[in-house]
N, CA, C and O atoms as CSV, one atom per row, in Angstrom:
chain,resi,resn,atom,element,x,y,z
A,1,MET,N,N,81.420,95.049,106.133
A,1,MET,CA,C,81.031,96.178,106.971
A,1,MET,C,C,80.552,97.303,106.057
A,1,MET,O,O,81.227,97.649,105.087
A,2,ASN,N,N,79.428,97.853,106.354
A,2,ASN,CA,C,78.815,98.923,105.571
A,2,ASN,C,C,79.472,100.256,105.925
A,2,ASN,O,O,79.707,100.535,107.101
A,3,ASN,N,N,79.772,101.087,104.914
A,3,ASN,CA,C,80.416,102.379,105.167
A,3,ASN,C,C,79.629,103.260,106.124
A,3,ASN,O,O,80.225,103.996,106.909
A,4,THR,N,N,78.310,103.201,106.075
A,4,THR,CA,C,77.513,104.058,106.955
A,4,THR,C,C,77.632,103.623,108.405
A,4,THR,O,O,77.318,104.403,109.305
A,5,ALA,N,N,78.081,102.392,108.656
A,5,ALA,CA,C,78.200,101.904,110.022
A,5,ALA,C,C,79.550,102.244,110.646
A,5,ALA,O,O,79.745,102.017,111.840
A,6,ILE,N,N,80.485,102.783,109.863
A,6,ILE,CA,C,81.820,103.068,110.372
A,6,ILE,C,C,81.879,104.473,110.951
A,6,ILE,O,O,81.495,105.444,110.298
A,7,ASN,N,N,82.364,104.571,112.185
A,7,ASN,CA,C,82.652,105.870,112.784
A,7,ASN,C,C,84.073,106.226,112.365
A,7,ASN,O,O,85.030,105.625,112.854
A,8,TYR,N,N,84.222,107.191,111.471
A,8,TYR,CA,C,85.529,107.511,110.907
A,8,TYR,C,C,86.489,108.148,111.901
A,8,TYR,O,O,87.656,108.365,111.576
A,9,ARG,N,N,86.028,108.442,113.075
A,9,ARG,CA,C,86.919,108.942,114.131
A,9,ARG,C,C,87.413,107.807,115.015
A,9,ARG,O,O,88.253,108.006,115.892
A,10,ASP,N,N,86.885,106.626,114.775
A,10,ASP,CA,C,87.283,105.438,115.540
A,10,ASP,C,C,88.369,104.711,114.739
A,10,ASP,O,O,88.073,103.858,113.902
A,11,LEU,N,N,89.633,105.067,115.011
A,11,LEU,CA,C,90.740,104.541,114.214
A,11,LEU,C,C,90.834,103.015,114.215
A,11,LEU,O,O,91.111,102.440,113.162
A,12,PRO,N,N,90.620,102.334,115.332
A,12,PRO,CA,C,90.641,100.870,115.275
A,12,PRO,C,C,89.547,100.306,114.347
A,12,PRO,O,O,89.771,99.303,113.670
A,13,ALA,N,N,88.383,100.940,114.315
A,13,ALA,CA,C,87.312,100.472,113.425
A,13,ALA,C,C,87.684,100.689,111.964
A,13,ALA,O,O,87.409,99.836,111.121
A,14,ILE,N,N,88.307,101.824,111.658
A,14,ILE,CA,C,88.755,102.095,110.287
A,14,ILE,C,C,89.816,101.085,109.882
A,14,ILE,O,O,89.784,100.545,108.775
A,15,ARG,N,N,90.757,100.832,110.786
A,15,ARG,CA,C,91.819,99.865,110.505
A,15,ARG,C,C,91.224,98.491,110.228
A,15,ARG,O,O,91.629,97.815,109.282
A,16,LYS,N,N,90.267,98.080,111.046
A,16,LYS,CA,C,89.636,96.768,110.880
A,16,LYS,C,C,88.894,96.689,109.538
A,16,LYS,O,O,89.006,95.691,108.825
A,17,ALA,N,N,88.148,97.727,109.200
A,17,ALA,CA,C,87.411,97.748,107.933
A,17,ALA,C,C,88.381,97.755,106.746
A,17,ALA,O,O,88.146,97.081,105.744
A,18,GLY,N,N,89.456,98.510,106.864
A,18,GLY,CA,C,90.448,98.570,105.792
A,18,GLY,C,C,91.123,97.234,105.571
A,18,GLY,O,O,91.295,96.799,104.432
A,19,LEU,N,N,91.505,96.583,106.649
A,19,LEU,CA,C,92.130,95.270,106.525
A,19,LEU,C,C,91.161,94.251,105.932
A,19,LEU,O,O,91.555,93.405,105.130
A,20,ALA,N,N,89.897,94.337,106.330
A,20,ALA,CA,C,88.890,93.429,105.769
A,20,ALA,C,C,88.730,93.657,104.271
A,20,ALA,O,O,88.599,92.699,103.508
A,21,ALA,N,N,88.740,94.920,103.845
A,21,ALA,CA,C,88.609,95.233,102.422
A,21,ALA,C,C,89.823,94.725,101.644
A,21,ALA,O,O,89.677,94.156,100.562
A,22,LEU,N,N,91.015,94.931,102.194
A,22,LEU,CA,C,92.218,94.426,101.524
A,22,LEU,C,C,92.188,92.913,101.403
A,22,LEU,O,O,92.497,92.361,100.347
A,23,LYS,N,N,91.818,92.249,102.480
A,23,LYS,CA,C,91.773,90.786,102.467
A,23,LYS,C,C,90.729,90.288,101.471
A,23,LYS,O,O,90.957,89.299,100.774
A,24,LYS,N,N,89.587,90.969,101.404
A,24,LYS,CA,C,88.527,90.565,100.478
A,24,LYS,C,C,89.002,90.693,99.025
A,24,LYS,O,O,88.766,89.799,98.213
A,25,GLU,N,N,89.668,91.799,98.703
A,25,GLU,CA,C,90.088,92.064,97.323
A,25,GLU,C,C,91.370,91.352,96.931
A,25,GLU,O,O,91.506,90.908,95.791
A,26,LEU,N,N,92.318,91.236,97.866
A,26,LEU,CA,C,93.640,90.713,97.530
A,26,LEU,C,C,93.931,89.339,98.108
A,26,LEU,O,O,94.916,88.700,97.738
A,27,GLY,N,N,93.076,88.886,99.013
A,27,GLY,CA,C,93.385,87.653,99.743
A,27,GLY,C,C,94.352,87.977,100.863
A,27,GLY,O,O,94.906,89.074,100.917
A,28,GLY,N,N,94.551,87.031,101.747
A,28,GLY,CA,C,95.415,87.266,102.906
A,28,GLY,C,C,96.846,87.577,102.529
A,28,GLY,O,O,97.426,88.536,103.037
A,29,VAL,N,N,97.426,86.779,101.644
A,29,VAL,CA,C,98.819,86.973,101.245
A,29,VAL,C,C,98.989,88.294,100.493
A,29,VAL,O,O,99.936,89.039,100.747
A,30,GLY,N,N,98.072,88.579,99.568
A,30,GLY,CA,C,98.144,89.830,98.819
A,30,GLY,C,C,98.032,91.037,99.729
A,30,GLY,O,O,98.721,92.037,99.525
A,31,ALA,N,N,97.165,90.953,100.738
A,31,ALA,CA,C,97.013,92.061,101.682
A,31,ALA,C,C,98.314,92.302,102.442
A,31,ALA,O,O,98.711,93.447,102.661
A,32,VAL,N,N,98.973,91.219,102.840
A,32,VAL,CA,C,100.243,91.356,103.563
A,32,VAL,C,C,101.306,91.989,102.653
A,32,VAL,O,O,102.032,92.887,103.079
A,33,TYR,N,N,101.398,91.523,101.409
A,33,TYR,CA,C,102.371,92.116,100.481
A,33,TYR,C,C,102.084,93.604,100.264
A,33,TYR,O,O,103.010,94.413,100.196
A,34,PHE,N,N,100.820,93.957,100.157
A,34,PHE,CA,C,100.456,95.362,99.998
A,34,PHE,C,C,100.901,96.177,101.212
A,34,PHE,O,O,101.507,97.238,101.058
A,35,LEU,N,N,100.610,95.696,102.394
A,35,LEU,CA,C,100.940,96.432,103.612
A,35,LEU,C,C,102.444,96.542,103.836
A,35,LEU,O,O,102.908,97.508,104.443
A,36,ARG,N,N,103.203,95.577,103.359
A,36,ARG,CA,C,104.655,95.608,103.544
A,36,ARG,C,C,105.315,96.717,102.728
A,36,ARG,O,O,106.491,97.012,102.940
A,37,GLN,N,N,104.591,97.330,101.809
A,37,GLN,CA,C,105.153,98.415,101.007
A,37,GLN,C,C,105.317,99.699,101.822
A,37,GLN,O,O,106.050,100.601,101.416
A,38,PHE,N,N,104.651,99.782,102.946
A,38,PHE,CA,C,104.603,101.027,103.702
A,38,PHE,C,C,105.392,100.911,104.995
A,38,PHE,O,O,105.380,99.877,105.663
A,39,SER,N,N,106.078,101.992,105.331
A,39,SER,CA,C,106.896,102.025,106.530
A,39,SER,C,C,106.824,103.421,107.128
A,39,SER,O,O,106.727,104.412,106.405
A,40,ALA,N,N,106.871,103.490,108.422
A,40,ALA,CA,C,106.839,104.784,109.105
A,40,ALA,C,C,108.162,105.526,108.945
A,40,ALA,O,O,108.219,106.741,109.137
A,41,GLY,N,N,109.218,104.809,108.597
A,41,GLY,CA,C,110.523,105.439,108.437
A,41,GLY,C,C,111.176,105.698,109.777
A,41,GLY,O,O,110.641,105.348,110.829
A,42,SER,N,N,112.340,106.315,109.717
A,42,SER,CA,C,113.058,106.619,110.954
A,42,SER,C,C,113.926,107.846,110.726
A,42,SER,O,O,114.131,108.273,109.590
A,43,GLY,N,N,114.422,108.393,111.790
A,43,GLY,CA,C,115.294,109.553,111.701
A,43,GLY,C,C,114.516,110.856,111.774
A,43,GLY,O,O,113.299,110.874,111.957
A,44,ASP,N,N,115.259,111.941,111.625
A,44,ASP,CA,C,114.688,113.284,111.692
A,44,ASP,C,C,114.885,113.944,110.335
A,44,ASP,O,O,115.928,114.548,110.084
A,45,TYR,N,N,113.890,113.833,109.458
A,45,TYR,CA,C,113.983,114.334,108.092
A,45,TYR,C,C,114.295,115.828,108.069
A,45,TYR,O,O,115.118,116.270,107.267
A,46,THR,N,N,113.660,116.606,108.925
A,46,THR,CA,C,113.856,118.054,108.929
A,46,THR,C,C,115.301,118.402,109.257
A,46,THR,O,O,115.900,119.251,108.596
A,47,LYS,N,N,115.859,117.763,110.258
A,47,LYS,CA,C,117.248,118.014,110.647
A,47,LYS,C,C,118.197,117.596,109.523
A,47,LYS,O,O,119.120,118.334,109.178
A,48,GLU,N,N,117.967,116.407,108.953
A,48,GLU,CA,C,118.829,115.918,107.874
A,48,GLU,C,C,118.754,116.823,106.651
A,48,GLU,O,O,119.776,117.094,106.020
A,49,ARG,N,N,117.557,117.293,106.310
A,49,ARG,CA,C,117.394,118.182,105.160
A,49,ARG,C,C,118.163,119.480,105.369
A,49,ARG,O,O,118.840,119.961,104.460
A,50,LYS,N,N,118.056,120.048,106.575
A,50,LYS,CA,C,118.778,121.293,106.871
A,50,LYS,C,C,120.282,121.095,106.754
A,50,LYS,O,O,120.988,121.968,106.250
A,51,GLU,N,N,120.776,119.950,107.220
A,51,GLU,CA,C,122.207,119.670,107.133
A,51,GLU,C,C,122.640,119.477,105.680
A,51,GLU,O,O,123.683,119.984,105.266
A,52,LEU,N,N,121.842,118.747,104.912
A,52,LEU,CA,C,122.189,118.474,103.516
A,52,LEU,C,C,122.164,119.732,102.657
A,52,LEU,O,O,122.977,119.881,101.744
A,53,LEU,N,N,121.246,120.622,102.945
A,53,LEU,CA,C,121.077,121.822,102.125
A,53,LEU,C,C,121.676,123.075,102.748
A,53,LEU,O,O,121.442,124.180,102.258
A,54,ALA,N,N,122.442,122.920,103.815
A,54,ALA,CA,C,122.958,124.070,104.564
A,54,ALA,C,C,123.770,125.026,103.698
A,54,ALA,O,O,123.702,126.240,103.891
A,55,ASN,N,N,124.531,124.502,102.754
A,55,ASN,CA,C,125.424,125.350,101.961
A,55,ASN,C,C,124.898,125.627,100.558
A,55,ASN,O,O,125.589,126.253,99.755
A,56,ASP,N,N,123.695,125.173,100.253
A,56,ASP,CA,C,123.130,125.352,98.918
A,56,ASP,C,C,122.092,126.467,98.906
A,56,ASP,O,O,121.281,126.589,99.824
A,57,THR,N,N,122.129,127.272,97.861
A,57,THR,CA,C,121.098,128.279,97.660
A,57,THR,C,C,119.914,127.612,96.951
A,57,THR,O,O,120.076,126.543,96.363
A,58,PRO,N,N,118.751,128.215,96.996
A,58,PRO,CA,C,117.615,127.651,96.259
A,58,PRO,C,C,117.920,127.506,94.766
A,58,PRO,O,O,117.464,126.559,94.124
A,59,GLU,N,N,118.678,128.431,94.228
A,59,GLU,CA,C,119.033,128.364,92.805
A,59,GLU,C,C,119.898,127.144,92.504
A,59,GLU,O,O,119.729,126.491,91.475
A,60,GLU,N,N,120.832,126.842,93.417
A,60,GLU,CA,C,121.699,125.672,93.231
A,60,GLU,C,C,120.899,124.370,93.312
A,60,GLU,O,O,121.139,123.436,92.548
A,61,VAL,N,N,119.952,124.321,94.241
A,61,VAL,CA,C,119.101,123.139,94.370
A,61,VAL,C,C,118.282,122.948,93.101
A,61,VAL,O,O,118.189,121.837,92.580
A,62,LEU,N,N,117.690,124.028,92.605
A,62,LEU,CA,C,116.888,123.959,91.378
A,62,LEU,C,C,117.735,123.527,90.191
A,62,LEU,O,O,117.287,122.721,89.375
A,63,LYS,N,N,118.944,124.047,90.084
A,63,LYS,CA,C,119.839,123.656,88.997
A,63,LYS,C,C,120.157,122.163,89.092
A,63,LYS,O,O,120.187,121.470,88.076
A,64,GLY,N,N,120.390,121.672,90.298
A,64,GLY,CA,C,120.664,120.246,90.492
A,64,GLY,C,C,119.494,119.380,90.057
A,64,GLY,O,O,119.686,118.334,89.437
A,65,ILE,N,N,118.287,119.813,90.381
A,65,ILE,CA,C,117.080,119.076,89.973
A,65,ILE,C,C,116.964,119.058,88.462
A,65,ILE,O,O,116.699,118.014,87.866
A,66,ARG,N,N,117.161,120.207,87.843
A,66,ARG,CA,C,117.068,120.290,86.382
A,66,ARG,C,C,118.137,119.433,85.706
A,66,ARG,O,O,117.868,118.780,84.697
A,67,ASP,N,N,119.347,119.436,86.261
A,67,ASP,CA,C,120.422,118.610,85.708
A,67,ASP,C,C,120.070,117.122,85.799
A,67,ASP,O,O,120.288,116.369,84.851
A,68,MET,N,N,119.522,116.704,86.953
A,68,MET,CA,C,119.133,115.297,87.109
A,68,MET,C,C,118.025,114.920,86.133
A,68,MET,O,O,118.055,113.835,85.552
A,69,GLU,N,N,117.049,115.804,85.947
A,69,GLU,CA,C,115.963,115.530,85.004
A,69,GLU,C,C,116.487,115.402,83.581
A,69,GLU,O,O,116.079,114.501,82.848
A,70,ALA,N,N,117.384,116.293,83.189
A,70,ALA,CA,C,117.946,116.244,81.840
A,70,ALA,C,C,118.750,114.966,81.646
A,70,ALA,O,O,118.683,114.340,80.589
A,71,LYS,N,N,119.504,114.582,82.657
A,71,LYS,CA,C,120.298,113.356,82.582
A,71,LYS,C,C,119.395,112.136,82.472
A,71,LYS,O,O,119.670,111.224,81.693
A,72,ARG,N,N,118.314,112.118,83.254
A,72,ARG,CA,C,117.383,110.987,83.227
A,72,ARG,C,C,116.694,110.894,81.859
A,72,ARG,O,O,116.544,109.800,81.314
A,73,LYS,N,N,116.282,112.024,81.310
A,73,LYS,CA,C,115.636,112.021,79.997
A,73,LYS,C,C,116.584,111.512,78.925
A,73,LYS,O,O,116.185,110.732,78.061
A,74,THR,N,N,117.827,111.945,78.974
A,74,THR,CA,C,118.826,111.499,78.001
A,74,THR,C,C,119.072,110.007,78.149
A,74,THR,O,O,119.155,109.291,77.151
A,75,LYS,N,N,119.189,109.534,79.374
A,75,LYS,CA,C,119.418,108.105,79.638
A,75,LYS,C,C,118.232,107.293,79.135
A,75,LYS,O,O,118.424,106.286,78.453
A,76,ASN,N,N,117.012,107.708,79.454
A,76,ASN,CA,C,115.817,106.985,79.016
A,76,ASN,C,C,115.717,106.975,77.499
A,76,ASN,O,O,115.320,105.967,76.915
A,77,TYR,N,N,116.070,108.080,76.854
A,77,TYR,CA,C,116.001,108.144,75.383
A,77,TYR,C,C,116.963,107.124,74.800
A,77,TYR,O,O,116.604,106.373,73.893
A,78,HIS,N,N,118.187,107.094,75.319
A,78,HIS,CA,C,119.176,106.160,74.783
A,78,HIS,C,C,118.822,104.712,75.120
A,78,HIS,O,O,119.056,103.818,74.307
A,79,ASP,N,N,118.267,104.471,76.299
A,79,ASP,CA,C,117.873,103.113,76.681
A,79,ASP,C,C,116.775,102.583,75.770
A,79,ASP,O,O,116.748,101.389,75.474
A,80,ASN,N,N,115.875,103.443,75.321
A,80,ASN,CA,C,114.743,103.007,74.493
A,80,ASN,C,C,115.092,102.833,73.029
A,80,ASN,O,O,114.294,102.268,72.282
A,81,THR,N,N,116.254,103.296,72.588
A,81,THR,CA,C,116.604,103.193,71.174
A,81,THR,C,C,116.917,101.758,70.778
A,81,THR,O,O,116.892,101.427,69.593
A,82,ASP,N,N,117.211,100.900,71.751
A,82,ASP,CA,C,117.540,99.507,71.450
A,82,ASP,C,C,116.315,98.624,71.308
A,82,ASP,O,O,116.439,97.454,70.943
A,83,LEU,N,N,115.137,99.159,71.587
A,83,LEU,CA,C,113.919,98.338,71.545
A,83,LEU,C,C,113.522,97.968,70.154
A,83,LEU,O,O,112.519,97.280,69.961
């Protein structure tokens, strides 16, 4: 299917062209494996985030992120020393 022939507001046509492109490049099985990586998810992220962060200040959240990054860097450094 030629790109100029696709009406980009026609979602079924875009889906069909996209699936055809995936199948052409990856084969049928590869296209399925690629598509299985994606999920719409479930739950209410906004509600869960508010509940999880209800008692944390922005500074506490930032400190937690920085602590996790420092821990990950230290772990990766030590993991790579055995190579």
